[in-house]
N, C-alpha and C positions, 0 to 999 in steps of 0.2 A: 381595706375597709369596704364592706358592702354598701351599695348606694342606699341612702335613706334620706329623709328630710333633714335629719340632724347632721349627717355627714356632708350633705350639700351646703347647708347653712354654715357649718364649721369651716369648710373650704373657702366660702365667700368671706367670712369674717377674717380669715388669715390674709386674704388678698387686700383687705381694707387696712390691715395692720392691727386688728383687734385680736383678743384671745378667743380661741375656739371654745365652744360650749359643750357641756356634758349632757344637757337636757334642754328642751325648748321651754320647760317650766321651771328653770332653776332660779328665776327672780333677778338675774342680772340685766343690765341695760341691753347687752348683746342678745340675750335670750328673748327679751321682750320685743326688740326690733325684729329678730328673725321670726318669731312666732306670728307676729302681726303682718309682716310683709311677704313671707314665703308663699302662702297659698295663692294669693292674688297674682304674684309674679310668675309662679309656676303655670297657673292656668292661662295667663295672658300669653306666655311664650308658647305653650302647647297650642293655643288657638290661632296663632299668627301664621301658621303654615300647615298644610296637610301632611304632617309627618307620617312616614310609612309605619312606624312602630305604634302610632296612636290613632290610626285610621281603621275604622271598622265598617261593616255593612250588616244590616239586619232588616228582616221583613217586619214592618210595623203592624201593631194590632189596631184594627179599625174600631173606633168608638161608636156606641149606639147613637149618641146624640150628634146630629148633623150640624154643620155650621149654619149660622143664620142666613148668610148671603154669599154669593159669588162662587164658591166651590162646594161640591156635593158631599165630601166625606171629611171626617176629622180622624186623626190617628194619634195614638199615644207615642210621645217621644221617649227614647231610652233615658234612664235615670243618670247615666254617666256622660250624657251629651255635653260637649263644650261648644261645638260649632257644626252646623250642617254644611256639607260640601255639595251634595246633590241628592235628588230623589228621582226615582223612575220605576218602570215596570220591572222586568226581570234583570235589567242591566244596571240598575242603581243610578240611572241618570236619564234625563230627557223629558220629564213632565213638568208642567207648571205647578207650582206649589207656593204656599205662604205659611210662615210660622206666625201663629196668632194665639195669644193667651196660653202659651206653653204646649200647644198642640200643632201638628202639621195638618194643614188643610190642602186637599187635592181632589180632583175629579175621579181618578180611578179607584176601584174597590181594593186593589192590592198595591202597596208601595214598598219598594226597597230603598232604604235610606243609607247613604254613604256619609259618614260623619267622623268628627274628631272626638275622641274620648280621653279621659284621664287615666293613663296606665299607672301601675305601681312604680315607685322610684327605682326599684330593683330592675325594671325593664328598660330604663333609659339607656340608650347607647352612649358610648363615650363622647361622641361629637355633640349630642344634645346636653349631656351633663356639663360639659365645658362651657357651652353657651349659657346654660342656666346659672352656673356658678358666677360667670362674668356679669350677667345681668343682676344677680343678687348682690354682688359686691358693689355695683353701681348704685343700687337701691339702698343698701345699708350704709353707704359712705356718709351721706349728709346727716342723717340722724345721729350717727355715732361720732363723727369727727368734726362736723360743721365746716368742712373744708370744701368749698364749691369748686375750686380748681381741680382737686383730686377727683371729686364726683364727676365733673365733666370729662376728665380723662378716662375714668372707668366706664362711662357711658359710651365713649368712642370705641373703647376696647370691646365692650359688650356687643355693639353693633357689628364690629368686624367678626367676632366669634359667631354671631347669629348668621351672617352672610355665609361664612364657611360651613356651618352646620346645615343650612338649607341646601347648599351646593352638594355636599356629601349625600344628604338624604335624597335629593332629586336624582342622583346617579344610580339609585338602587332599583330602578324600574325602567322598562322600555318606554320611551316617550310616546305619548298618544299621537296618533296620526290625525291629520286634518281630515274630517269625514265629509261633511256636506258643505262645501264652500263654493259658491257660484262661479268664481273666477277659475277654479280648477276644473269644474265641469265644462266651462266654455272652451278650455284649451284641449279638451278631449283626450 
């Protein structure tokens, strides 16, 4: 089964012990819970870590209207932005910035933003899909079963799946070296 919101929600419902759904709009209690809880749960999980499959960079468009105070320029944020990781000149990090009123404010005229975005479900790697299904099962449990003990157990499982997914994702790149740290410079 290809990954989709429906497939992920159906897997989570099975973990809770509920019936899978054929559509998020089918009118059952399971579909109602899934349709209402899925988007927020997905976005929260995507936002909690700089996932390699959901991290992008782009040069931001400078807006004509300058900020009222503190920083010189305002930039348009991307529409698919979930969380800013860093902003900088050509490297995508290293400048002072502030997010204010849905815009990025900074002094330079050119800004490269590194950010977390919302990819299509079909692009979720297996480790993230497993963590999302576990989190969805934990979120769906209480409204569908009213069983707090089961909900707590599912939350513990979801936290374990999230730790495992973060570990796997963090092993997909070379770790960043410590660059300008005074104690390292003193050791020569």
